[in-house]
N, C-alpha and C positions, 0 to 999 in steps of 0.2 A: 547225847546221841551216840557218839564216837565211841566214847568210854564205856557205854553198853555193848557196841558191835564188839571191841575186844574181846569182854568178859563173855560173852556167847562165844564168840571165835575160840578161845581159850578151852572153854569148858568142851565144846564139840571136840577138839583136838585131844584133851587130856583123856575124854569117852572112847575115841576112835582108838588112841594109840595106847595111851595107859592100862587100859584092860590085857593089852596083847603081851603074847611072850616076846622078851626081848630076842633080837636077832642074834643067834650065835657066834656069827663073827662081826666085829665090830668094820665100820667103811667111815671114809672120809666123806666132806662134803662134794659131791657131783664125782662120786667115784664111778667108772664105767667098768672095770674088772673087780669081780669077785675077789674078797681077801683071802691068802692062802688058808689053807685048813690048820696050818701048825702057826699060823700069825699069832704072836704076842697081844693080848687085849689090852693097849696101851690107853689108859685112862678108865678102865675098869676092870684092873687085874688086882684082886683080894688077896694074894700072896705077897704081895709089896706095895699095897695101895695105905694111907695113913692121912688123916686130918692135923692140921694147924688150927686152934680157935684164933681168931684175929678180929678183936671189937665185935662188933654183931653179925660176924659169917663164918663158919668154918670151911677151910680151902684146903683142898683135895690134892693130893700129889703122891708120885709112884718114885720109887730109888730103884736104878739100874748097875750093875757093874761097880768095879773097884779103880780108885786112883784121884787124881784132882777132881774136885766137885766142878761141875757143868751144867747150869740151869737151862731148860728148855720150855720157852713159853708158846704156847700156838696162837692164832690168830682169832680174830674177836668175831663176833653174830655167829657166822658160821662154821668158825673154825672147833676145832678138838686135838686133844692131846694124842689121838689115832693118826691124825694127819702127819704128824710129827715121825712117823714109824721108823723112817728110812734113817733121818738121823739118829734116833735112839740106839736102835739096831747096832748103826756103825760105832757111833762114839762110845756105847755102852763096853767095847771090846777093850778101851785105855781110859776110861774116864768113869767117875762117879756119877752119873746120871740123874738128875732130879728134873722130872717131868710134872711140871703145875698145871692143873687146870685152873684157869682164873673166874674170878665171880660169876655166878649164874651161868657158868659152863660145864658140861659134865655130871661129875655129883659133888661140886663145889656148891655151895649156897649163895645168895645174892645179897643176903642183907638188907638194912632199910634205908642206908645212907645212898646220897649221891653217890655215884661214880666216877672217882677221878685217879688220875695215874698216880698223884702223890699216895692214894689207900690203895693202889694195887702195887706199890714199890713196898710198904710197909706191909700188904699180904705176903709178898716172896720172902721180906726179911725174916718173917716170923718161921716160914718155912726154910729157910738156909739156918736158922738157929738152933732148929729141931734136928738138922740132920748133920752139920758140921760147924768148925771154930774156922774154917781156913776161908781164905777169897776163895771166889768163883769165876769162872767164867758165863758167859750170857749167850745164848742164843736165841735170839725172838724173831717171829715173822709175822707181819703186818701190826695188829695191835700188840701182839707180843713182843714185836720190836720197838713200838714207842715206850713200851712198860720196860724195857730192857733201857731204853735211852733214860728214863726218869729213877731207877734204881741205880744207875752209874751215875747220874748226877746227885742224887740225894745222899747215895753211900759210897763214895771215891773209895774208901779203902774197902771195900767188899767184891768191888768187880774191877778183876784187872785186865780183860779181854771182853768187848762187846760184838757180838755179829748181830746185823739188824738186818732182815730181809721184808723187803715193800715196804718200807715205813721212812718218810720224807718230810720235809718240813710242812707244817699245818698253819692256816691262817683262817680266820672266820672267812665263811663264805667262797674258799678256795673251791670246796667241792659240798653237795650237799649229802648230808647222811640221813637219810630216812629209811627205814626197816620197819616191815610189816610182817606179822607172822602167819597170814595168807600168803601172800606172795611167796614168801622163803617156802611155804609146806608146798608150794603149785611145782618150785623149782625141783625141790626132793623131795618127797615126802618118805621114802624107804628112810632116808638118814633122821629126818624128823621123827620118825617112830622109832628109832634107836636111841634119838638122845632123849625123847620124852620118857622113856623107861630110864634112864639113867638120871635125869634129873631128881633133887630132893623137892624140887619147888615148881613143876614144870607148868602148874597154871600163872606162872610169873612171868613166863616167855616172853611177852609183848612187853612187860616192864620193863625188863633186863634190855628187851631191843630200843625202847625208847629213851630209858637211862643212856646209854652207851650213843646212840645217835645226839642226844642233848650236849654231851661232855665235846664230842667229836665237833660239833658245829661253832662250838665257842672256845676252840682251844688255838692256842699261839704257842709255835714250836718255831722260833727264830734264831737269828746268829746269838743273841744274848744266852738265849738255853743251851745252844749245842756247844758254845766255847765254853761251860760248865764241864763238859765232858773230858776228863783227862786221859781216859784208859784206851789203849790202841784200839781203833773201832773198823771193821770192816764192814760197810754200807753195801746191799745189793739189791738188784732187782732184776726182774725180766724185760727185756727193752722193748715190749709190748704190752707192759704194764699202765693201763691208761691213768689210774692216779698216781704212779711214781714213774713218769717219763725220765728216760736215760738225764736229761737237762736236770731235772730236781734232784736225781741222785746224785750226780757230781758237785750239784753246787750244796747240799747236805754234807757231804764229804767235805768239802771243802772250810765249813762252818766250825768242823772238829778239828781241833789241833794236831791229834796224831791218828790220821785216819788214810783206809786204803777204799778202793771203790771195785765193785765187780759187777759188769753187767753182763747178763747172760742171752745170746739173741736169741731169737725167733721164739719168746715166752713170755707168757702175761703174769698174773700177779702170784698165781700159784707155780713160781717158778722151780721149784724143789719137786714140785708133783709132777712138772713137764720133761724135766732134764735133770735129774738127781746128779748123775756122774758129770755133769758141767760144774753143777753147784759144788758138789762135794771138792771137785779138782780146786775151788779157788780157797774153800774152808781149810784144807789141810796145811795149805802152807802159812797161812796165817795163825794156825794154832802152834805150828812149829817155831814161829817167828819168836 
């Protein structure tokens, strides 16, 4: 009965949103102010968009700017490449920015296998290898921060610096990750209309939610894991991030051999969307270090 409910729900959403014209300007989840008319459509820019085929999926990415390569990962579930627009705008002035849409998000395919961070790391390595032979700096938010941790752990010769925002230690039952399409659409229907028009497989949205939730609920990222990350790492979060409280941010950084901590006051999980100047003020000296 439950699976039938999801099938019907996905059909209704696809019928409602998939047939409508895509919004002219992209927006991130719960965006309160319209995007500027001249905003670059990060995550849906045919001028710079590419695909890398990795096993059972095609991963979409875009490249901006010139210089040392820097990879950007957006958040999961409700995340999109466009939410990282302020970082891409700022960093592409001095770096070659590689903005990746992770599996099941935006224009990337979901594939058929269970989602894991090992898989995400291999997805990104395929993208990196398609763009550059150089080592990279990585900046990831939430799910993207965890993907950055795994990439740095699995490929230490590739990642020379890592910035992880809103991503701290995880253990089974530490948090309950349960995601439902109907609830998501109720929170921001305009955003999901946009996403349905971008996704190559919109009817699989609930499947993506379920796969990610299952992975999160079983995941263990503890001291043994974090000690494998050898590159300089900046661990950041807002002090009002309920899933990543300051104590957990500090403890996570303490487990990484070469780390710094940045806690931004009076901000929640989307800290860089709430106070980008403060986050940027932490990122710049770390990159220069």
